NUVEXLUM-59174 format. One record per residue (C-alpha): residue number from 1; residue in one letter; chain; x, y, z. Coordinates in Angstrom, 3 decimals. Each point is the difference from the previous one (the first is absolute). Example, Ala and Ser with C-alpha at 12.3 -4.5 7.8 and 13.67 -1.06 7.14 Angstrom:
! NUVEXLUM-59174
pt sese = 1	gunu = a	drenlum = A	u = 12.300	v = -4.500	w = 7.800;
pt sese = 2	gunu = s	drenlum = A	u = 1.370	v = 3.440	w = -0.660;
//
This chain:
! NUVEXLUM-59174
pt sese = 1	gunu = x	drenlum = A	u = 125.054	v = 34.757	w = 55.857;
pt sese = 2	gunu = x	drenlum = A	u = -0.487	v = -1.040	w = 3.634;
pt sese = 3	gunu = x	drenlum = A	u = -2.122	v = 3.071	w = 0.743;
pt sese = 4	gunu = x	drenlum = A	u = -2.090	v = -0.696	w = -3.092;
pt sese = 5	gunu = x	drenlum = A	u = -0.452	v = -3.696	w = 0.905;
pt sese = 6	gunu = x	drenlum = A	u = -1.076	v = 0.836	w = 3.583;
pt sese = 7	gunu = x	drenlum = A	u = -2.374	v = 2.710	w = -1.228;
pt sese = 8	gunu = x	drenlum = A	u = -1.602	v = -2.432	w = -2.478;
pt sese = 9	gunu = x	drenlum = A	u = -0.378	v = -2.624	w = 2.732;
pt sese = 10	gunu = x	drenlum = A	u = -1.645	v = 2.504	w = 2.355;
pt sese = 11	gunu = x	drenlum = A	u = -2.475	v = 0.959	w = -2.712;
pt sese = 12	gunu = x	drenlum = A	u = -0.748	v = -3.609	w = -0.993;
pt sese = 13	gunu = x	drenlum = A	u = -0.479	v = -1.451	w = 3.499;
pt sese = 14	gunu = x	drenlum = A	u = -1.081	v = 3.001	w = 2.078;
pt sese = 15	gunu = x	drenlum = A	u = -1.428	v = 2.441	w = -2.559;
pt sese = 16	gunu = x	drenlum = A	u = 2.482	v = 2.706	w = 1.066;
pt sese = 17	gunu = x	drenlum = A	u = 0.856	v = 2.145	w = -3.009;
pt sese = 18	gunu = x	drenlum = A	u = 2.151	v = 2.649	w = 1.711;
pt sese = 19	gunu = x	drenlum = A	u = 3.163	v = -2.049	w = -0.513;
pt sese = 20	gunu = x	drenlum = A	u = 2.918	v = -0.229	w = 2.421;
pt sese = 21	gunu = x	drenlum = A	u = 2.959	v = 2.286	w = 0.625;
pt sese = 22	gunu = x	drenlum = A	u = 3.708	v = -0.801	w = -0.170;
pt sese = 23	gunu = x	drenlum = A	u = 0.298	v = 0.881	w = 3.691;
pt sese = 24	gunu = x	drenlum = A	u = -2.664	v = -2.575	w = 0.927;
pt sese = 25	gunu = x	drenlum = A	u = 1.811	v = -2.709	w = -1.975;
pt sese = 26	gunu = x	drenlum = A	u = 3.286	v = 0.829	w = 1.730;
pt sese = 27	gunu = x	drenlum = A	u = -1.588	v = -0.137	w = 3.462;
pt sese = 28	gunu = x	drenlum = A	u = -1.693	v = -3.317	w = -0.789;
pt sese = 29	gunu = x	drenlum = A	u = 3.295	v = -1.528	w = -1.171;
pt sese = 30	gunu = x	drenlum = A	u = 1.678	v = 1.297	w = 3.152;
pt sese = 31	gunu = x	drenlum = A	u = -2.704	v = -1.609	w = 2.164;
pt sese = 32	gunu = x	drenlum = A	u = 0.328	v = -3.298	w = -1.872;
pt sese = 33	gunu = x	drenlum = A	u = 3.760	v = 0.010	w = 0.604;
pt sese = 34	gunu = x	drenlum = A	u = -0.462	v = 0.627	w = 3.711;
pt sese = 35	gunu = x	drenlum = A	u = -1.486	v = -2.103	w = 2.794;
pt sese = 36	gunu = x	drenlum = A	u = -2.899	v = 2.421	w = 0.381;
pt sese = 37	gunu = x	drenlum = A	u = -2.369	v = -2.248	w = -1.973;
pt sese = 38	gunu = x	drenlum = A	u = 1.912	v = -3.160	w = 0.782;
pt sese = 39	gunu = x	drenlum = A	u = 1.222	v = -0.491	w = -3.586;
pt sese = 40	gunu = x	drenlum = A	u = 3.735	v = 0.850	w = 0.140;
pt sese = 41	gunu = x	drenlum = A	u = -0.100	v = -0.234	w = -3.773;
pt sese = 42	gunu = x	drenlum = A	u = 3.467	v = -0.232	w = -1.654;
pt sese = 43	gunu = x	drenlum = A	u = -0.794	v = 2.699	w = -2.589;
pt sese = 44	gunu = x	drenlum = A	u = 2.950	v = 1.239	w = -2.058;
pt sese = 45	gunu = x	drenlum = A	u = 0.420	v = 2.481	w = -2.861;
pt sese = 46	gunu = x	drenlum = A	u = 1.412	v = -1.242	w = -3.301;
pt sese = 47	gunu = x	drenlum = A	u = 1.629	v = 2.429	w = -2.462;
pt sese = 48	gunu = x	drenlum = A	u = -1.357	v = 2.875	w = 2.104;
pt sese = 49	gunu = x	drenlum = A	u = -3.372	v = -0.565	w = -1.702;
pt sese = 50	gunu = x	drenlum = A	u = -1.592	v = -3.323	w = 0.966;
pt sese = 51	gunu = x	drenlum = A	u = -1.144	v = -1.416	w = 3.329;
pt sese = 52	gunu = x	drenlum = A	u = 0.234	v = -3.724	w = 0.610;
pt sese = 53	gunu = x	drenlum = A	u = 0.426	v = -2.553	w = 2.796;
pt sese = 54	gunu = x	drenlum = A	u = 3.614	v = -0.980	w = 0.625;
pt sese = 55	gunu = x	drenlum = A	u = -1.316	v = -3.450	w = 0.935;
pt sese = 56	gunu = x	drenlum = A	u = -2.008	v = -1.117	w = -3.065;
pt sese = 57	gunu = x	drenlum = A	u = -2.003	v = -2.459	w = 2.139;
pt sese = 58	gunu = x	drenlum = A	u = -1.139	v = 2.657	w = 2.473;
pt sese = 59	gunu = x	drenlum = A	u = -3.718	v = 0.739	w = 0.291;
pt sese = 60	gunu = x	drenlum = A	u = -1.901	v = 2.031	w = 2.588;
pt sese = 61	gunu = x	drenlum = A	u = -2.566	v = -2.819	w = 0.090;
pt sese = 62	gunu = x	drenlum = A	u = 2.482	v = -2.009	w = 2.089;
pt sese = 63	gunu = x	drenlum = A	u = 0.799	v = 2.878	w = 2.347;
pt sese = 64	gunu = x	drenlum = A	u = 0.013	v = -0.942	w = 3.675;
pt sese = 65	gunu = x	drenlum = A	u = -2.423	v = 1.718	w = 2.353;
pt sese = 66	gunu = x	drenlum = A	u = 1.668	v = 2.599	w = 2.220;
pt sese = 67	gunu = x	drenlum = A	u = 0.014	v = -0.407	w = 3.770;
pt sese = 68	gunu = x	drenlum = A	u = -2.381	v = 2.949	w = 0.331;
pt sese = 69	gunu = x	drenlum = A	u = -2.433	v = -1.552	w = -2.464;
pt sese = 70	gunu = x	drenlum = A	u = 0.236	v = -3.343	w = 1.804;
pt sese = 71	gunu = x	drenlum = A	u = -0.917	v = 1.699	w = 3.259;
pt sese = 72	gunu = x	drenlum = A	u = -2.982	v = 1.753	w = -1.602;
pt sese = 73	gunu = x	drenlum = A	u = -1.177	v = -3.189	w = -1.736;
pt sese = 74	gunu = x	drenlum = A	u = 0.214	v = -1.926	w = 3.270;
pt sese = 75	gunu = x	drenlum = A	u = -2.257	v = 2.614	w = 1.591;
pt sese = 76	gunu = x	drenlum = A	u = -2.462	v = -0.387	w = -2.887;
pt sese = 77	gunu = x	drenlum = A	u = 0.085	v = -3.799	w = 0.311;
pt sese = 78	gunu = x	drenlum = A	u = -0.683	v = 0.259	w = 3.742;
pt sese = 79	gunu = x	drenlum = A	u = -3.018	v = 2.168	w = -0.773;
pt sese = 80	gunu = x	drenlum = A	u = -1.293	v = -2.272	w = -2.801;
pt sese = 81	gunu = x	drenlum = A	u = 0.442	v = -3.122	w = 2.145;
pt sese = 82	gunu = x	drenlum = A	u = -2.745	v = 1.322	w = 2.269;
pt sese = 83	gunu = x	drenlum = A	u = -2.499	v = -0.595	w = -2.806;
pt sese = 84	gunu = x	drenlum = A	u = 0.876	v = -3.674	w = -0.490;
pt sese = 85	gunu = x	drenlum = A	u = -2.921	v = -2.274	w = 0.708;
pt sese = 86	gunu = x	drenlum = A	u = -2.661	v = 2.479	w = -1.114;
pt sese = 87	gunu = x	drenlum = A	u = -1.854	v = -1.232	w = -3.082;
pt sese = 88	gunu = x	drenlum = A	u = -0.236	v = 3.514	w = -1.410;
pt sese = 89	gunu = x	drenlum = A	u = 3.796	v = 0.207	w = -0.068;
pt sese = 90	gunu = x	drenlum = A	u = 0.690	v = -3.587	w = -1.090;
pt sese = 91	gunu = x	drenlum = A	u = 2.294	v = 1.110	w = -2.856;
pt sese = 92	gunu = x	drenlum = A	u = 2.285	v = 1.779	w = 2.477;
pt sese = 93	gunu = x	drenlum = A	u = 1.436	v = -3.316	w = 1.265;
pt sese = 94	gunu = x	drenlum = A	u = 1.743	v = -0.700	w = -3.304;
pt sese = 95	gunu = x	drenlum = A	u = 1.004	v = 3.642	w = -0.449;
pt sese = 96	gunu = x	drenlum = A	u = 1.624	v = 0.098	w = 3.446;
pt sese = 97	gunu = x	drenlum = A	u = 1.787	v = -3.263	w = -0.761;
pt sese = 98	gunu = x	drenlum = A	u = 1.403	v = 1.459	w = -3.189;
pt sese = 99	gunu = x	drenlum = A	u = 1.216	v = 3.111	w = 1.828;
pt sese = 100	gunu = x	drenlum = A	u = 1.643	v = -2.049	w = 2.728;
pt sese = 101	gunu = x	drenlum = A	u = 1.687	v = -2.223	w = -2.563;
pt sese = 102	gunu = x	drenlum = A	u = 1.226	v = 3.041	w = -1.959;
pt sese = 103	gunu = x	drenlum = A	u = 1.524	v = 1.540	w = 3.107;
pt sese = 104	gunu = x	drenlum = A	u = 1.682	v = -3.248	w = 1.018;
pt sese = 105	gunu = x	drenlum = A	u = 1.503	v = -0.526	w = -3.443;
pt sese = 106	gunu = x	drenlum = A	u = 1.139	v = 3.612	w = -0.247;
pt sese = 107	gunu = x	drenlum = A	u = 1.753	v = -0.050	w = 3.360;
pt sese = 108	gunu = x	drenlum = A	u = 1.120	v = -3.625	w = 0.058;
pt sese = 109	gunu = x	drenlum = A	u = 0.597	v = -1.250	w = -3.532;
pt sese = 110	gunu = x	drenlum = A	u = 1.391	v = -3.347	w = 1.187;
pt sese = 111	gunu = x	drenlum = A	u = -3.274	v = -1.211	w = 1.515;
pt sese = 112	gunu = x	drenlum = A	u = -3.232	v = -0.802	w = -1.832;
pt sese = 113	gunu = x	drenlum = A	u = -3.176	v = -0.631	w = 1.964;
pt sese = 114	gunu = x	drenlum = A	u = -3.050	v = 0.371	w = -2.253;
pt sese = 115	gunu = x	drenlum = A	u = -0.492	v = -1.065	w = -3.602;
pt sese = 116	gunu = x	drenlum = A	u = -3.090	v = 1.614	w = -1.548;
pt sese = 117	gunu = x	drenlum = A	u = -1.503	v = -1.379	w = -3.195;
pt sese = 118	gunu = x	drenlum = A	u = 1.473	v = 1.753	w = -3.012;
pt sese = 119	gunu = x	drenlum = A	u = 0.666	v = -0.530	w = -3.669;
pt sese = 120	gunu = x	drenlum = A	u = 3.088	v = 1.765	w = -1.295;
pt sese = 121	gunu = x	drenlum = A	u = -0.918	v = -0.853	w = -3.617;
pt sese = 122	gunu = x	drenlum = A	u = -3.539	v = 1.395	w = 0.196;
pt sese = 123	gunu = x	drenlum = A	u = -0.812	v = 2.126	w = -3.048;
pt sese = 124	gunu = x	drenlum = A	u = -2.250	v = 3.033	w = -0.309;
pt sese = 125	gunu = x	drenlum = A	u = 0.640	v = 1.546	w = 3.415;
pt sese = 126	gunu = x	drenlum = A	u = 1.172	v = 3.249	w = -1.617;
pt sese = 127	gunu = x	drenlum = A	u = -3.564	v = 0.539	w = -1.268;
pt sese = 128	gunu = x	drenlum = A	u = -1.394	v = 0.266	w = 3.541;
pt sese = 129	gunu = x	drenlum = A	u = 0.988	v = 3.644	w = 0.564;
pt sese = 130	gunu = x	drenlum = A	u = -1.414	v = 1.476	w = -3.251;
pt sese = 131	gunu = x	drenlum = A	u = -3.157	v = -2.101	w = 0.308;
pt sese = 132	gunu = x	drenlum = A	u = -0.481	v = 1.066	w = 3.603;
pt sese = 133	gunu = x	drenlum = A	u = 0.285	v = 3.642	w = -1.041;
pt sese = 134	gunu = x	drenlum = A	u = -2.537	v = -0.523	w = -2.785;
pt sese = 135	gunu = x	drenlum = A	u = -2.432	v = -1.616	w = 2.445;
pt sese = 136	gunu = x	drenlum = A	u = 0.391	v = 2.798	w = 2.548;
pt sese = 137	gunu = x	drenlum = A	u = -0.291	v = 2.704	w = -2.654;
pt sese = 138	gunu = x	drenlum = A	u = -2.853	v = -1.804	w = -1.805;
pt sese = 139	gunu = x	drenlum = A	u = 1.786	v = 0.097	w = -3.325;
pt sese = 140	gunu = x	drenlum = A	u = -0.667	v = -2.157	w = -3.066;
pt sese = 141	gunu = x	drenlum = A	u = 2.935	v = -2.035	w = -1.286;
pt sese = 142	gunu = x	drenlum = A	u = 1.096	v = -1.346	w = -3.359;
pt sese = 143	gunu = x	drenlum = A	u = 1.283	v = -3.486	w = 0.652;
pt sese = 144	gunu = x	drenlum = A	u = 2.019	v = -2.322	w = -2.224;
pt sese = 145	gunu = x	drenlum = A	u = -0.617	v = -3.543	w = 1.190;
pt sese = 146	gunu = x	drenlum = A	u = 0.793	v = -3.535	w = -1.102;
pt sese = 147	gunu = x	drenlum = A	u = -1.531	v = -2.966	w = 1.806;
pt sese = 148	gunu = x	drenlum = A	u = 1.648	v = -3.411	w = 0.154;
pt sese = 149	gunu = x	drenlum = A	u = -2.413	v = -1.322	w = -2.618;
pt sese = 150	gunu = x	drenlum = A	u = 0.321	v = 2.907	w = -2.470;
pt sese = 151	gunu = x	drenlum = A	u = 2.535	v = -0.161	w = -2.829;
pt sese = 152	gunu = x	drenlum = A	u = 0.288	v = 3.803	w = -0.116;
pt sese = 153	gunu = x	drenlum = A	u = -0.697	v = 2.974	w = 2.241;
pt sese = 154	gunu = x	drenlum = A	u = -3.055	v = 2.258	w = -0.096;
pt sese = 155	gunu = x	drenlum = A	u = -0.477	v = 3.644	w = 0.970;
pt sese = 156	gunu = x	drenlum = A	u = -2.995	v = 0.886	w = 2.167;
pt sese = 157	gunu = x	drenlum = A	u = -1.315	v = 3.060	w = 1.781;
pt sese = 158	gunu = x	drenlum = A	u = -0.923	v = -0.926	w = 3.549;
pt sese = 159	gunu = x	drenlum = A	u = -1.250	v = 1.659	w = 3.183;
pt sese = 160	gunu = x	drenlum = A	u = 2.007	v = -1.360	w = 2.986;
pt sese = 161	gunu = x	drenlum = A	u = -1.713	v = -0.703	w = 3.340;
pt sese = 162	gunu = x	drenlum = A	u = 2.083	v = -2.268	w = 2.217;
pt sese = 163	gunu = x	drenlum = A	u = 3.369	v = -1.757	w = 0.322;
pt sese = 164	gunu = x	drenlum = A	u = -0.364	v = -3.526	w = 1.374;
pt sese = 165	gunu = x	drenlum = A	u = 2.698	v = -2.442	w = 1.128;
pt sese = 166	gunu = x	drenlum = A	u = -0.585	v = -3.759	w = -0.049;
pt sese = 167	gunu = x	drenlum = A	u = 2.685	v = -2.589	w = 0.683;
pt sese = 168	gunu = x	drenlum = A	u = 2.839	v = 2.450	w = -0.523;
pt sese = 169	gunu = x	drenlum = A	u = -1.385	v = 1.167	w = -3.355;
pt sese = 170	gunu = x	drenlum = A	u = -1.615	v = 3.391	w = -0.680;
pt sese = 171	gunu = x	drenlum = A	u = -3.179	v = 0.734	w = -1.953;
pt sese = 172	gunu = x	drenlum = A	u = -1.880	v = 3.111	w = -1.119;
pt sese = 173	gunu = x	drenlum = A	u = -3.773	v = 0.179	w = 0.306;
pt sese = 174	gunu = x	drenlum = A	u = -1.319	v = 2.423	w = -2.615;
pt sese = 175	gunu = x	drenlum = A	u = -2.647	v = 0.691	w = -2.610;
pt sese = 176	gunu = x	drenlum = A	u = 0.682	v = -0.256	w = -3.723;
pt sese = 177	gunu = x	drenlum = A	u = -1.103	v = 3.262	w = -1.613;
pt sese = 178	gunu = x	drenlum = A	u = -1.692	v = -1.205	w = -3.211;
pt sese = 179	gunu = x	drenlum = A	u = -1.425	v = -3.257	w = 1.361;
pt sese = 180	gunu = x	drenlum = A	u = -1.026	v = 1.690	w = 3.275;
pt sese = 181	gunu = x	drenlum = A	u = 0.635	v = -3.268	w = 1.807;
pt sese = 182	gunu = x	drenlum = A	u = 2.019	v = -0.689	w = 3.131;
pt sese = 183	gunu = x	drenlum = A	u = 3.297	v = -1.777	w = -0.652;
pt sese = 184	gunu = x	drenlum = A	u = 3.071	v = -1.211	w = 1.844;
pt sese = 185	gunu = x	drenlum = A	u = 3.520	v = 0.355	w = -1.380;
pt sese = 186	gunu = x	drenlum = A	u = 3.175	v = -1.585	w = 1.374;
pt sese = 187	gunu = x	drenlum = A	u = 2.731	v = 2.593	w = 0.482;
pt sese = 188	gunu = x	drenlum = A	u = 2.673	v = -2.390	w = -1.257;
pt sese = 189	gunu = x	drenlum = A	u = -1.723	v = -0.082	w = -3.419;
pt sese = 190	gunu = x	drenlum = A	u = -0.169	v = 3.780	w = -0.410;
pt sese = 191	gunu = x	drenlum = A	u = 2.403	v = 1.295	w = -2.646;
pt sese = 192	gunu = x	drenlum = A	u = -0.691	v = 3.728	w = 0.100;
pt sese = 193	gunu = x	drenlum = A	u = -2.058	v = 2.593	w = 1.883;
pt sese = 194	gunu = x	drenlum = A	u = -0.885	v = 3.531	w = -1.081;
pt sese = 195	gunu = x	drenlum = A	u = -2.364	v = 2.543	w = 1.508;
pt sese = 196	gunu = x	drenlum = A	u = -3.015	v = 0.575	w = -2.245;
pt sese = 197	gunu = x	drenlum = A	u = -1.022	v = 3.583	w = 0.757;
pt sese = 198	gunu = x	drenlum = A	u = -2.509	v = 0.149	w = -2.871;
pt sese = 199	gunu = x	drenlum = A	u = -2.449	v = -2.432	w = 1.615;
pt sese = 200	gunu = x	drenlum = A	u = -2.143	v = 0.931	w = 2.992;
pt sese = 201	gunu = x	drenlum = A	u = 0.508	v = -2.413	w = 2.900;
pt sese = 202	gunu = x	drenlum = A	u = -2.877	v = -2.437	w = 0.483;
pt sese = 203	gunu = x	drenlum = A	u = -0.445	v = -0.716	w = 3.754;
pt sese = 204	gunu = x	drenlum = A	u = -1.210	v = -3.320	w = 1.415;
pt sese = 205	gunu = x	drenlum = A	u = -3.603	v = 0.991	w = 0.681;
pt sese = 206	gunu = x	drenlum = A	u = -1.563	v = -3.420	w = -0.641;
pt sese = 207	gunu = x	drenlum = A	u = 2.002	v = -1.998	w = 2.587;
pt sese = 208	gunu = x	drenlum = A	u = 1.952	v = 0.477	w = 3.222;
pt sese = 209	gunu = x	drenlum = A	u = 3.743	v = -0.223	w = -0.642;
pt sese = 210	gunu = x	drenlum = A	u = 0.742	v = -0.612	w = 3.698;
pt sese = 211	gunu = x	drenlum = A	u = -2.175	v = -3.125	w = 0.210;
pt sese = 212	gunu = x	drenlum = A	u = 0.412	v = -1.292	w = -3.569;
pt sese = 213	gunu = x	drenlum = A	u = 2.362	v = -2.829	w = 1.028;
pt sese = 214	gunu = x	drenlum = A	u = -1.678	v = -0.882	w = 3.320;
pt sese = 215	gunu = x	drenlum = A	u = -1.744	v = -3.097	w = -1.348;
pt sese = 216	gunu = x	drenlum = A	u = 2.944	v = -1.201	w = -2.110;
pt sese = 217	gunu = x	drenlum = A	u = 2.891	v = -2.377	w = 0.465;
pt sese = 218	gunu = x	drenlum = A	u = 2.646	v = 1.544	w = -2.227;
pt sese = 219	gunu = x	drenlum = A	u = -0.805	v = 2.762	w = -2.483;
pt sese = 220	gunu = x	drenlum = A	u = -2.095	v = -1.496	w = -2.821;
pt sese = 221	gunu = x	drenlum = A	u = -3.524	v = 1.444	w = 0.049;
pt sese = 222	gunu = x	drenlum = A	u = -2.513	v = 1.625	w = -2.326;
pt sese = 223	gunu = x	drenlum = A	u = -2.109	v = 2.963	w = 1.048;
pt sese = 224	gunu = x	drenlum = A	u = -3.349	v = -1.741	w = 0.515;
pt sese = 225	gunu = x	drenlum = A	u = 1.273	v = -3.436	w = 1.033;
pt sese = 226	gunu = x	drenlum = A	u = -1.888	v = -1.457	w = 2.968;
pt sese = 227	gunu = x	drenlum = A	u = 1.757	v = -2.010	w = 2.748;
pt sese = 228	gunu = x	drenlum = A	u = -1.066	v = -3.568	w = 0.704;
pt sese = 229	gunu = x	drenlum = A	u = -0.115	v = -2.008	w = 3.241;
pt sese = 230	gunu = x	drenlum = A	u = 2.550	v = -2.813	w = -0.005;
pt sese = 231	gunu = x	drenlum = A	u = 0.295	v = -2.829	w = 2.508;
pt sese = 232	gunu = x	drenlum = A	u = 3.353	v = -1.717	w = 0.393;
pt sese = 233	gunu = x	drenlum = A	u = 1.101	v = -3.021	w = 1.997;
pt sese = 234	gunu = x	drenlum = A	u = 3.604	v = -0.117	w = 1.186;
pt sese = 235	gunu = x	drenlum = A	u = 1.592	v = -2.971	w = 1.718;
pt sese = 236	gunu = x	drenlum = A	u = 1.671	v = 0.181	w = 3.411;
pt sese = 237	gunu = x	drenlum = A	u = 3.357	v = 0.680	w = -1.644;
pt sese = 238	gunu = x	drenlum = A	u = -1.025	v = 3.290	w = -1.658;
pt sese = 239	gunu = x	drenlum = A	u = -2.679	v = 1.038	w = 2.498;
pt sese = 240	gunu = x	drenlum = A	u = 2.362	v = 1.772	w = 2.473;
pt sese = 241	gunu = x	drenlum = A	u = 1.562	v = 2.086	w = -2.772;
pt sese = 242	gunu = x	drenlum = A	u = -3.368	v = 1.166	w = -1.332;
pt sese = 243	gunu = x	drenlum = A	u = -1.328	v = 0.740	w = 3.487;
pt sese = 244	gunu = x	drenlum = A	u = 3.025	v = 2.164	w = 0.848;
pt sese = 245	gunu = x	drenlum = A	u = 0.276	v = 1.577	w = -3.463;
pt sese = 246	gunu = x	drenlum = A	u = -3.469	v = 0.141	w = -1.611;
pt sese = 247	gunu = x	drenlum = A	u = -0.296	v = -0.467	w = -3.752;
pt sese = 248	gunu = x	drenlum = A	u = -2.152	v = 3.155	w = -0.133;
pt sese = 249	gunu = x	drenlum = A	u = -1.377	v = 2.541	w = 2.459;
pt sese = 250	gunu = x	drenlum = A	u = -3.526	v = -1.413	w = -0.520;
pt sese = 251	gunu = x	drenlum = A	u = 1.077	v = -3.428	w = 1.301;
pt sese = 252	gunu = x	drenlum = A	u = -2.388	v = -1.665	w = 2.472;
pt sese = 253	gunu = x	drenlum = A	u = 0.557	v = -3.242	w = 1.890;
pt sese = 254	gunu = x	drenlum = A	u = -3.016	v = -2.282	w = -0.625;
pt sese = 255	gunu = x	drenlum = A	u = 1.170	v = -3.243	w = 1.578;
pt sese = 256	gunu = x	drenlum = A	u = 3.053	v = -1.400	w = 1.744;
pt sese = 257	gunu = x	drenlum = A	u = 0.771	v = -3.599	w = 1.041;
pt sese = 258	gunu = x	drenlum = A	u = 2.932	v = -2.394	w = 0.308;
pt sese = 259	gunu = x	drenlum = A	u = 0.178	v = -0.449	w = -3.793;
pt sese = 260	gunu = x	drenlum = A	u = 0.163	v = 3.675	w = -0.973;
pt sese = 261	gunu = x	drenlum = A	u = -2.148	v = 3.090	w = -0.486;
pt sese = 262	gunu = x	drenlum = A	u = -2.681	v = 1.388	w = -2.286;
pt sese = 263	gunu = x	drenlum = A	u = 0.194	v = 3.700	w = -0.765;
pt sese = 264	gunu = x	drenlum = A	u = -2.019	v = 2.401	w = -2.125;
pt sese = 265	gunu = x	drenlum = A	u = 1.261	v = 2.993	w = -1.954;
pt sese = 266	gunu = x	drenlum = A	u = -1.865	v = 2.460	w = -2.216;
pt sese = 267	gunu = x	drenlum = A	u = 2.158	v = 1.154	w = -2.891;
pt sese = 268	gunu = x	drenlum = A	u = 0.137	v = 0.542	w = -3.746;
pt sese = 269	gunu = x	drenlum = A	u = 0.679	v = -3.134	w = -2.059;
pt sese = 270	gunu = x	drenlum = A	u = 3.251	v = 0.795	w = -1.775;
pt sese = 271	gunu = x	drenlum = A	u = 3.355	v = -1.481	w = -0.990;
pt sese = 272	gunu = x	drenlum = A	u = 1.665	v = 0.917	w = 3.297;
pt sese = 273	gunu = x	drenlum = A	u = -2.715	v = -1.779	w = 2.011;
pt sese = 274	gunu = x	drenlum = A	u = 0.551	v = -3.218	w = -1.950;
pt sese = 275	gunu = x	drenlum = A	u = 3.772	v = 0.314	w = 0.372;
pt sese = 276	gunu = x	drenlum = A	u = -0.391	v = 0.502	w = 3.751;
pt sese = 277	gunu = x	drenlum = A	u = -2.121	v = -3.152	w = 0.311;
pt sese = 278	gunu = x	drenlum = A	u = 2.305	v = -2.048	w = -2.228;
pt sese = 279	gunu = x	drenlum = A	u = 2.928	v = 1.118	w = 2.146;
pt sese = 280	gunu = x	drenlum = A	u = -1.335	v = -2.117	w = 2.878;
pt sese = 281	gunu = x	drenlum = A	u = 0.259	v = -3.122	w = -2.163;
pt sese = 282	gunu = x	drenlum = A	u = -1.538	v = -3.136	w = 1.478;
pt sese = 283	gunu = x	drenlum = A	u = -0.772	v = 1.659	w = 3.351;
pt sese = 284	gunu = x	drenlum = A	u = -3.062	v = 1.945	w = -1.226;
pt sese = 285	gunu = x	drenlum = A	u = -3.351	v = -0.775	w = -1.636;
pt sese = 286	gunu = x	drenlum = A	u = -2.578	v = 2.391	w = -1.466;
pt sese = 287	gunu = x	drenlum = A	u = -3.405	v = -0.926	w = 1.420;
pt sese = 288	gunu = x	drenlum = A	u = -1.996	v = 2.712	w = -1.783;
pt sese = 289	gunu = x	drenlum = A	u = -0.865	v = 1.333	w = -2.475;
pt sese = 290	gunu = x	drenlum = A	u = 0.093	v = -3.064	w = -2.253;
pt sese = 291	gunu = x	drenlum = A	u = 1.261	v = 1.973	w = -3.001;
pt sese = 292	gunu = x	drenlum = A	u = 3.157	v = 1.024	w = 1.842;
pt sese = 293	gunu = x	drenlum = A	u = 0.490	v = -3.498	w = 1.437;
pt sese = 294	gunu = x	drenlum = A	u = -0.230	v = -1.430	w = -3.518;
pt sese = 295	gunu = x	drenlum = A	u = 2.584	v = 2.473	w = -1.375;
pt sese = 296	gunu = x	drenlum = A	u = 2.493	v = -0.681	w = 2.798;
pt sese = 297	gunu = x	drenlum = A	u = -0.451	v = -3.770	w = -0.370;
pt sese = 298	gunu = x	drenlum = A	u = 0.642	v = 0.154	w = -3.762;
pt sese = 299	gunu = x	drenlum = A	u = 3.094	v = 2.153	w = 0.495;
pt sese = 300	gunu = x	drenlum = A	u = 1.402	v = -2.495	w = 2.516;
pt sese = 301	gunu = x	drenlum = A	u = -0.680	v = -2.898	w = -2.381;
pt sese = 302	gunu = x	drenlum = A	u = 1.727	v = 1.820	w = -2.871;
pt sese = 303	gunu = x	drenlum = A	u = 2.882	v = 0.915	w = 2.266;
pt sese = 304	gunu = x	drenlum = A	u = 0.481	v = -3.598	w = 1.088;
pt sese = 305	gunu = x	drenlum = A	u = -0.110	v = -1.205	w = -3.631;
pt sese = 306	gunu = x	drenlum = A	u = 3.054	v = 2.126	w = -0.855;
pt sese = 307	gunu = x	drenlum = A	u = 2.150	v = -2.374	w = 2.061;
pt sese = 308	gunu = x	drenlum = A	u = -0.935	v = -2.817	w = -2.389;
pt sese = 309	gunu = x	drenlum = A	u = 1.239	v = 1.992	w = -3.002;
pt sese = 310	gunu = x	drenlum = A	u = 3.455	v = -0.307	w = -1.499;
pt sese = 311	gunu = x	drenlum = A	u = 1.843	v = 3.311	w = -0.264;
//
């Protein structure tokens, strides 16, 4: 049974159809029991037929890094640290921090130095691997999906292009086969995924996947939507935060005085933009365009009126 299960897993995840031998399984179990891979797994045999962990709570995911691995990782971190400060390698800073934190926690479990943003209850993460494979292999997918607003799920054939993370939530940029329109699906609302080998993959020839989200705050955007220029005033309380962490990469400083700043951004008008502005509360004002200023003002008025309601 174990040989069959491993062989099926190799075929499903790696496409290897040659199976696995009994000798290979025995050697792998021996390595897991030893310190060679750093697992020291408490594997025992039950009834001379079944393998199991003697400690039911044991998992290799919590295995400590060996001293040899720590030494190698420290060498890698030293090398990667040389790239800090270069814009081209800006993502390395966080990656190095994660590695350093992992090493510290693996070698000194009593101390805790860095707390990265995470959501242990986040749903849909198990879809990332099969979707990533479909994107790389340019394979059509049959997707069962149910949005928050829908009372039941629907099955669609889609052509996947890009996985996008926003505020610790994952989304799939794709094209719906029949409608031939670009769509965005939240991974936590996906119910089922199957490879659709009968449909020819439709590549993104009418837009650039790499730059699709460049002029967007968040992820909500239609294919031919045009960005607009927006001027915002922020008081002296919020100004330092926006100057050090721009609202968008297109942000320009127009004016600065003792009362605050005026900035300009050029982005798509979407739900996330409005939520970003509303998040600043009374410290921000939309100067232009008038249509956006009017929407934000009305939302603030409606929001304030809720506090006069009895609940």
